[in-house]
C-alpha positions, 0 to 999 in steps of 0.5 A: 730165472727165479722170480723174486719174492718178498715175505713179511713175517712178522711185521718188520721182518722181510725175507727176500727169496729168488734172484736179485739181479738185472733181470728181476729188479725192473719188473719186480712187484715184490720190491715195490711192495717192500719199498712201500711197506718199509717206509711205514716201519721205524726199524726193520730186518731184511733177511737175504738168505733166500737170495739165490743169485745177485749181480751189480744191479742187485747191489745197486738196488740194495744201496739205493733202498738203504739210502732212501730208507735212511733219509726217511729215518728207517733203519734196516738190519741186513742178515743172511747177505749172500757171499757173492753180494759181499764180494761185489760190495768189497770189490766196489768199495761199498762194503762199509756202507752195507756194514759187511766184513 
């Protein structure tokens, strides 16, 4: 299991690195930090190219994260979405919500 990290550089540009799955999400201090920092930005980027493994828990976390931020008028542009996450989104019929093709 690879520890999940969130790196912010520059301000408003967040990079996820590691595993985003049922094992890492519940105890991730990094995700809690991201959620706090994101609420202070009007528009941000979430670079997911460093995510090495994800599952349905990762997809659910991402959808809830985006929805919660949209409700607070915070927009996130997703880049580098892992192919496995795109496949899960398509299978789950939520790919349009994540703006993936």
